[in-house]
N, C-alpha and C positions, 0 to 999 in steps of 0.2 A: 482894664482900668478899675480901680476901686471906687465904688459909688460914693458920691459926696454925702456927708452927714449920715452915713449908714454904718451899722455895726459890722465889724470885720469878723472873719472866722476866728473862733477862739483857738488859742495855741496851748498845748500842754495841759488840757483840762480833761477830767474824766467824763464818761458818758455811760448811759444805760446800754446794756446788751440784752440779747434775747433770753439769756438764761438768768437775768436778774442780778448778775454779779458786776462788780465794778470793773471798768476797763479804762485804759489810758494810764497816765503816770501821775494822776492826782489823787486826792482823797476827798473827804467831805460827803455831801449829801447823796451822791450817786452810788454809794457802796451798798445800798440795801433797797428793797422794794417794799411796797405796802401790802398788807395781807389782802388777798383776793384781787390784786391788781397785776396786769401785765406790765412789762417794763416800760412801754411807751406811756402807759397811764401814770406810772410813777413819775416819768419825766414831765408830764402835763401838770401834775400836782406841784412839782418843784417850780416849774415855770410860773404857775399862777401865784405861788408864794412870793416870788421875787418881784413880779410885776405889780402886785397889790400895793407894795410899799411905795413904788414909784408913782402910781396913779392916785393913791389915797382912797381907792374904792374898796369896799368890802366885797366878798364873793357874791356872785350873782344870785339873787333869790330864786331864779328859775331852775337852779341846779339842785334844789332841795325838795323834799316832800314827795318824791315819787319812788316807785319800786323798780322802774325800768331803766333808770340812769346807770351809766357804767360806774363801777366802784371808785375809780380815780376821781371822777367829777363829784361824786357824793362826798368823798373825803375832802376835796377842795372846799366845798361849801361849808363843811363842819369845822375846818381848821381855824383855830383861834390864836395860834402862836404869832408873835411879832414878825412882820415881814422884813426881809432884807432887801437892799437895793437890787434893782434888776441887773442882770449880767447876760451877755451873749453866750455864756458857756452852757446854757440849757440846751441839750441836744439828746438825740437817741441814735445809737448805731444799730443798723440792721444786720443781723447775721444771715448770711445767705442760706437758702434751702439746699443748694448744691455745695459741694466742698470746693471752696475757692479761697484764695488769699486776699481777695479784694474786699473792701468795705465801703459802705455808704453811710455817711453821717448827716443827719437832718437837723438843721439849726432852727429850732422852734421859735426862739426869740427873734430871729431874722424874719421868719414867717409872719409873726405878729407885728413886727416893725413895718413890714410891707402892707399889712392889713390897715394899720393906722395911716400910712402914707396914702392909700387909696381912699380911705374914709374921708380924708381931707377934702375930697371933691364935693362932699355933701350929699352924695347919692347913696341910697340904700343898696346893699350888695347881696348878691347870691353867688358866692364863690364856686368856681367850677373845680370839682375834685374827682372828675372822671379818670379812668385809666390809672387807678391806684394813686390818685392825686398827682398825675403826671410823673409817676415813679417815686413820689416822696412818701408814700404810705397813707392809704385811705383813712384808717382809723386814727392814727396819730395826728394827722392834719385836721380831721374833722373835730376831734376832741379839743385840740388847741383853739380852733376857731370858735367852737361852741362855748368854751370857757370865757371868751371875750364877748359874748352876747350875739354871735352870729346865729340866726335862726332860719336861714334859707340856704340850701345846698343844691348844686346841680351835679348829678352823677351821670354815668353813661348808661349802662344796662340796669334793668330793674333789680338784678341780683346785687348790685353794689348798694342800692338803697336798702335792701333787706339786711345786708351786712351792717349798715349804719344803725338800723333799728335794733338789731340784736346786740349791738354794743352800747345801746342806751342813748344814742344821739336823737334829740328831739327836733321839732321844727318842721318846716316844709322841705321835702325832698322831691326834686323833679328829675325824672329819668329821660335824658336828652335823646337816647336812641329809640325811645318809644317802646312798643310792645313787639315781641318776636312775631314775624309773619308766618312761622311754621305751623302746620297742622299736625295733630297727633297721627301717628302712623305714616308720616312722610317717609317713603322708602329711601330717599336720597340724603336724608339728614341723620347725623349721628344721634343716638339716643340721649347723649349728654347735653344737647342743645335744648333750651326751653321752647315750649310751644306757646302760641298766643294765649291759650286758656291758662297755662301755668303762670305766665308773666302777669296776666290780668288779675288772677287770683292773688298773686304775691302783692301786687299793687293795692288791691282792696284790703287784704289782711294786714299789711304793714303801713297803710296810709302813705303810699307813694303816689305822687302825681305823675301819671304817664303823659308823655308828649304825643299827641295825635297829629299825624302829618299826612295821612292819605284817607281816601274814602273808605277803603276796606277796613282800616283800623277803627274809624269812626262808627261804621255800621256794626262791626262785630262787638265793639265795646257797648254800644247801645243795646244790642240783642242780649249779650251776656248779663248785663246789669238788670235788664228787664226780666229775664228769666229767673233771676235770683232775688227779685223784688228789692233791689237796692234803691233807696230813696234819693240819695244825693252823693254823687261821685265827682270830686274835683279833677279836672283835666287841664292840660295846657295845650294850646293850639300852635302849630308851627306854620309860619307864613314864609314862603320863598320870595324874597325881594330882589334876588339877583345872584345868589350862590348856586342855584340850579342843582341842589341836591335833594333835600327833603322839604316837604311843605306844600300847603295849598297856595295857589297864586292869589294876589290881592283881588283880582276880579272874581275869584271863586267865593268870596266871603258871603254874598247873598245866598248862595246855595248851601254853604256851611250852616248859616242861620236856619235855613229851611229844614235841614236834617236835625239840627238841635231842637227845633220846635217839636219834632216828633219823638224826641228823647229827653223829656224834661228832667230826668234823673241825672243827666250829665251837666255838670256845672263848670263852664269855662272860667277858670280863675286867672289865667295868664295867656298872653299872646307873645310868642317868641319869634324872633328872626335872627339871622346871623350875617354880620358884615364880612364881605369877601376880601376887602383890601384896605381896611382902615389903618393898617400899619404902614401904608405906602403913600406918603404925602402927594406924590404926583398923580394919584388916583382919587383925590378928594372929590372930584365931580361925580364919580360913580358912587362913592360913599354917601354923598348928599342925595343922589337919586334913590338909593336904597332907603334912606331915611324918609324921603317923601312918599315912596310906595308903602312903607310900613305905616305911616300916619294915615294914609287913605284906608288901609285895611282896618286899622284901629277905629277910625271914625264909623265905619260900617258896623263893626261888632258892638261898639258902645251904644248904638241906638237901642239895642236889645239888652245888652249886658253892660250897663254904665259903670259897674265896679270892676270890670276886668282890668288887670294890671298889664303893663307893657314891659318887655325886656328885650332890648336891642344891643346895648353897648357891651363890647368886649374890652379887653385891657387897653388897646390903642384908643378906642372911642372914649373910654373913661378919662384917659389922660389928655386927649386933644379936644374932644367935643362932649364934655360931660352933659351938656344940655340936651343932647340927642340920645342919651343912653336909655331913656325910658324910666319907668318907676323902679326897676331893679336892674342894676348893671351886673354883668357876669364876668368878673375878672378871673383869668386863669393864669396865663403866662407871667404877668406882672406880680401876682401873688407869690410866686416862687422865686422872685428876684430877677426875672428876665426883662430886659428893656425892649419893648416891641418896636421902638424907634431907633434901635442901635444902628449906627452908620447912616442915618438920615439927618435932615436939617432939624428934625424935632428931637434929636437925641437927648437934649437937656431935660426934656419932660420926664424921663425915666432914670435920671442919674441918682436919685435918692433911694432907689430900690436896692435891697441887700440880697445876695445869693443865699439860698436856703440849702442846697445840696452840696455836699463835699464828697468826692470820690478819691480813693487812694489805695495803693497796694505797696507792699514792702519791696525794697531792693534785695534781690537774691544773691547777686554776686557783682563785684567790681574788679575789672582787670584791664591791663594795658592792651592797646591794639596798635600794632606797628604799621607804619606807612606801607601801603600796598597790600595789607592783609584784608581778606574778605570776612564778612560777618553775616550769619543767618542764611535762611533758605534761598537757593538760587544764586548765592553770592551776589545778591542785588546791591549790597553796599560794599565798597572798597575804600578803606581809609586813605584819605588824601595826604595825611600826615600822621605822626605819632599822636595817639589819642588815648583817652581813658573812657572805657565803655562800662555801662552798668546794665544789669538785666532786672527789669521790674516784673513782678508776678501778676500781670494782667494781660489779657489778649482778646482776640475776637470772640471767644466763647463767653467772655464776661461783658460783651457789648462794646468793646473798644475796637472801632472799625479800622480796616486795613486801608488807610488813606495817607498819602505822603504829606509832609509838611507839619505834622502835629508836634506838639511839645508837651512836656510835663514839668511840674515844679518840684525841684529837689533842694531841700535846705534853703528855700527862699530864692532860688535862682532857676532860670528856665533851662531845661535840658531837651534838645531836639531828639525826636525819634529817628533812629537810624536802622536801616534794614527793613525787612518785612515783619509786620506784626504776626506773631504766631498764635496758636490756640490759647495759651495761657501765659505767654511771655512776650515782652516787648523790650527791645534794646534802646538805650539812650546814650547820647554823647554827653558825658559829665566832665569833660575836660575843662579845667578852670574853676570847677565848683569845689571848694575846699572841704576836706574831711568827709567825703562820701564813703559810706561803709555799708555792708549788708545789714539789713534791719532798719535803715532809714526809709522814710516814706516818700514814694513818688506820687504826687497828686495829679490826677487827671482833671479834677475840678477843685478849685480852692488852692490852699497852700499859703505859705508865709510871704510877706514882702510884696511879691507880684502874683497875687492869686489868679488862677486861670478861670475865666468866665465861660459860661455856656455859649455865649455868642462867638467866642474865639474857636471853641471846639467845633461848633457848627460850621464855621467858615473853613476850617481844615478838612472837615469831613464832606464838605459840599452838600450840606443838608440844612435843616432848620433847627433852632435850639430846642424846640419841643421834643424832637426825636432823640436828642442827646440825653435828656433826663429820663425819658421813657425807657431807652435802651439800658442806660447805666442803672436805673432803678430796679431792673430785673435781677441785679445781683442779690438784692435782699429778699427775693421771693422764695 
């Protein structure tokens, strides 16, 4: 279902590609890149141009006057040309690292539409851009958000934070996975994995706030900073209020304060916890219990650190219980257009969100299939009647899972998947879809008229929407 009051996927528009050349069937501003800019940076510049006219705001002052910002953002801040009205056509297409026919198109205007939608809650945001921004592209997403004044980001590993800094992204960056537990010389670990000391030094060097979630990390961070005479180090503390993964228990907070008293160089700036079932209305009682436990932990810490900020709310909490989100809400899924309440009684809360990722592949061949004729591996599909079959150039090697019941969108109409999904090919029933020919695009996500949403794909695959974007997003790596 197309979200209400949300921009649709652009049709027939050009987009930036990884080699900086124009792609698509249109012309205009996407046919060139800026000197010293990567293609996604060029897209950010164009996006900011169009949005400036709509909002009436000049480029953000914080984007100028430094040597570390990325070239595209610096260009945005210097640009004085008249702004044109905003358009959902601003996007960037990711060319895959491996040779494949699939493409991912990321609609940055929809990303910023969702940002505005979530900001309407009145809560300050720390967008979650871990795991390559849920498959949407870490640097492109961060630069787009930064251009709109976002100055807090949550990444996964410390290495993602380093990547942001090297691209010129400023503000607070919190590494939600904390610091690596590995020691140098660990015989069981590959040498490519970072050690604790390497992650800690990266955090100190690049001003990344590590999430401290256990006693070992707290003690080792205190020892390392003491040995190197570091005077003040911002850290985030993780409290386990019911997820039972990472974090100190609420009743551990007095002991945490005791350890911190012996390490005055560690400055806890943020207390973080994570809600386990905020997107399931029938489990509201557990969500409220987690909130109560989080507040107890916060009261204990604030006796010693009155300025410590709180971050509890995820996308579902921000939409349903913004008052419980804390000082910094951490939207992730909703930022990329996913409705955390899809299929529940609170579905209406997310209907204004717009999908950000579009995934598609070309039709390789179209041919008739006679009644009784089999198709594909294992002859798993036998035509019940005379049909028209199409072969799309996408398969399980591209992240399209082998699950029955899936559909794609071809020329604005739904085409059921038939037969077994192969490594780089998937067959579709295009009977009744007019004028299908090789070269037409089969959309796994998005499409015209009846765009396919990530929630639908997740239901077909028997998984969650987060996995859909993370899997398909690998096409562009």
